[in-house]
N, C-alpha and C positions, 0 to 999 in steps of 0.2 A: 504493500500500500504506500502510495506517495506521501511524503511528509508535507506539513503545511507550507513549508518554503517552496516546495515544488508545485503545489496547487495554486499558490498565489500568482495572479496574472502580473506580468511585467508592466510597469507604468508606461503610459504612452509617451512617445518622444515629444519633448517640448516644442511648441511652435516657435519659429523665429520671431524675435522681438524687434519690431520697427521702432523708430525714434518716437518719443512721447508725442501725443497730439498737441497741436498749437493753434492759436488763432492767427490766420493769415489775412492780409488786406490787399485788395485791388484798389488802388488809390489814384484817382484823376486829380493831379496836383495843380495844374495850371493850364491856361490856354493862351495861345498867341494868335492874334488876328493878322492873317496875311492879306485878305481883302474883305472889308466890311460890306454888309448888305445895305445898310442905310446910308444915304448920301447927304443927309443934312449936315451942313458945315459945322454946326455947334454941338450936335449930339451924335454919338456913334451907335453901335448896336447894343441891344439889351439881350443877353443870352443866358440860358441855363442848361445844365447837364443833368439828364435823368438816367439812372442805372437800374436795370432789372437783373437781379442775381439769380443764378441757378447752380444746382449741384446734383450729381447723380453718380451712382456706382454701377457701371454697366454690368448687366446680367444678374443684378441683385434686386429682388422685388422690394418695393417700399422705400427705396433710398433717394427718390427724386423729390426735390423741392424747388420752388421758385418764389420770389418775392420782389416787390417794388420797394426800394430802400428809402424813398422820400427825401426830405430835407431840401426841397427845391427853393431856390431864391435867385432873383435876377442879379446878374453882374452887369452893371449899367455903364454907358458911355465907353464902349469898347471901340477904339478906332484902329485903322490899319497901322500895323507896326507895333501895337501895344501888346504887352503880356499881362494877364491878370491871374491871380491865385484864386482857387476855389475854396469856399468854406468847407471845413472838415465834414460837417453834416451832409453836404451835398456830394462831396467827392470821394469820401472814404467808405468802402464797402467791406464789412468784416465777414469772415467765414470761420466759425468756431469749431474746435475739435477736429482739425484736419490732421490726418496721419499720413506722412510720406512713406511709401514702401520702397524696398530695394529688391534685388534679384532673389534673395533668399525667401522673402515673403511671397513674391510672385510664384516661385517654384513650389511653394507650399499651398498654393491655391487661393491666396488672398488677392483681392481685386482693388486697384487704386481708384480713388474718387476722381471725377472730373468736375472742376469748379470753374465759374466764370461769370461774366457780366455781359449784357447787351447795353451799350452806352449810346445815348442819343443826345446830340447837340441841337438845341432849338433856339431860334431867334424869336424873342418874345414880343407879341403885339399889344396886349397880352390876353389870352383866354383866362377865364376865371380859374383861380387856384383849385377850387373844388373839382372842376371839370377835368383839369389836367391830372390831378391825383387819381381821380376815378379812372381815367383813361389807362394809365400805367398799371394801376392795381388790377384792372380787368385783363389787361394784356398778360400780366404775370400769371394770373389764375388760369386763363384759357390755354396757355402753352404748357402748363404742367402735365396734364394727362397725355398730351401729344408726345412730349419729350420722354415721359415715363414709358409709354408704350414701345417706343423704339429702343431706348437705352436698356431698360430692364429686361427686355426679351432677347437681347443679344446673347448668343451662345458663346461663352468665353472659352471653355474647353482648354486647349493647349495654346490659345492665342497669346497669353501673357506668361509663358513658361521660362522666359529669359533666354530662349534659344536664338538661332541666327535669323529667324523670321520675325523677331520682335518688332522691328521698325515697320515692316509691312503690315503686321497685325494692328499696331497702334494707328497707322495711317488709315486703315479700313474702318476701325472703330470710330475715329474722330471724324472721318468723312460722313458717316451715317448720322452722327450727332449734329454736325454742321448743316447737313442737308435738311434736318428737322428745324433747327433754329432759324435758319435764313428765311425760308418761305413762310414760316408761321409767326414766330415772335417779331422779327424785324419788319416784315411786310404788314403784319397786323397793326403794329404801331403806326405805320404810315397811313393805313386805312382809317384808323381811329382819328388821326389828326384831320383827315379830309372830311370826317363826319361832324366835326365841331362847327358851331355856327360862326365863330370868329377865330379861325384856326391860327395858331402860331405856325411859324415856318420851320419845318424840320430841315436842318442843314444836311445832316448825314447821321448814320448809325453804324456802329462797329461792334464786333465781338472781341472779347478777351477770354480765352479758353485755355485752361491749364490742367494738366494731369498731375496728381499728387504722388510723385515719385522722388527718390532721393537724388543727390547730386551726381551719383554714378550713372543712373539711368536717364537723367535729364537730357544729355546730348542725343540719345536715341529718340526721345520724344520730340525734342526740338527739330531734328531732321525730318521725322515722320510728318509732323504737322506742317512744316515748311513746304513739303511736297503736295499737300492737299488743301491747305487753307490759303485762298487768294488774299493778297494784301488788301484788296478792296473790301474784303469781308471782315478782316480783323487780324489780330495777333494771337499766337498761342505757343505752347511748349510745355516743358517740364516745370513744375512749380518750384521756383527758387527765387531768391532775391534778385531783382532786375529792374532796370529803367528803360523806357522806350517811349516813342512818340507815334501818334497816328494822325493822318491827314483827314480832315472832315471837310468835304467840298460839296456844295449844293445850294440851291435857292438863292444864287447870286452872291454867296459868301464863301470864304475859304479860311479855315482855321487849322491850327496844329495843336493837339492836346497832348500833354505830357502825363505819363503814368509811372507809378512805381509799384512793385510787388514786395511786400515786407511782412514780417511777422513780429 
């Protein structure tokens, strides 16, 4: 008869431990006016920046969320050549409890989150605050089930096993997510503006989309996203500290917005 030591099941191998979760921020810090829309000699543009944030874990049911972050306020008298800083409440979008994964975690079957924002630059005429807030809140709510249906139904399998096909797999995954966000969230915002009685002028909208992987995996993700994300759609890559700019051009105006990613 086997003794108790023989009968006792061996403990399961411990799962790889990723870095502790942290709060990350996608922060629109400032805007530079390249060409103003308003031509009045004494008063420049009045603009505001609206951000809808999203996060999802591909292939994992119940992990998708979207929200309008609010904090809208006009930045007044913006003239060609000027740079203005955004209030924190309007420009800084937080993502709490984000865990960046590495090769070991991926090989063990863990799935990295995708986080991001759809950022819209608007020249204010101005529509009522209540109507604008309602517009973006509705847009965030309506895109959630559409994004969830695509992202959470993805078959991960061996896609993120850290092997040689990692870059192609990430590119395919992000392509599908971008294909959902572009025609739904971004175009929906444009349609909502067109439906307002006194519409503000949407200058342009861009995506900021990042996968929560560590610094070793980040170059793979950067390269994969660069292959599939048109610069006219936005910027993306591995989630890490970085600074970059995006050009917002439309409705007779041209702006450059500066972003930083921090924790």
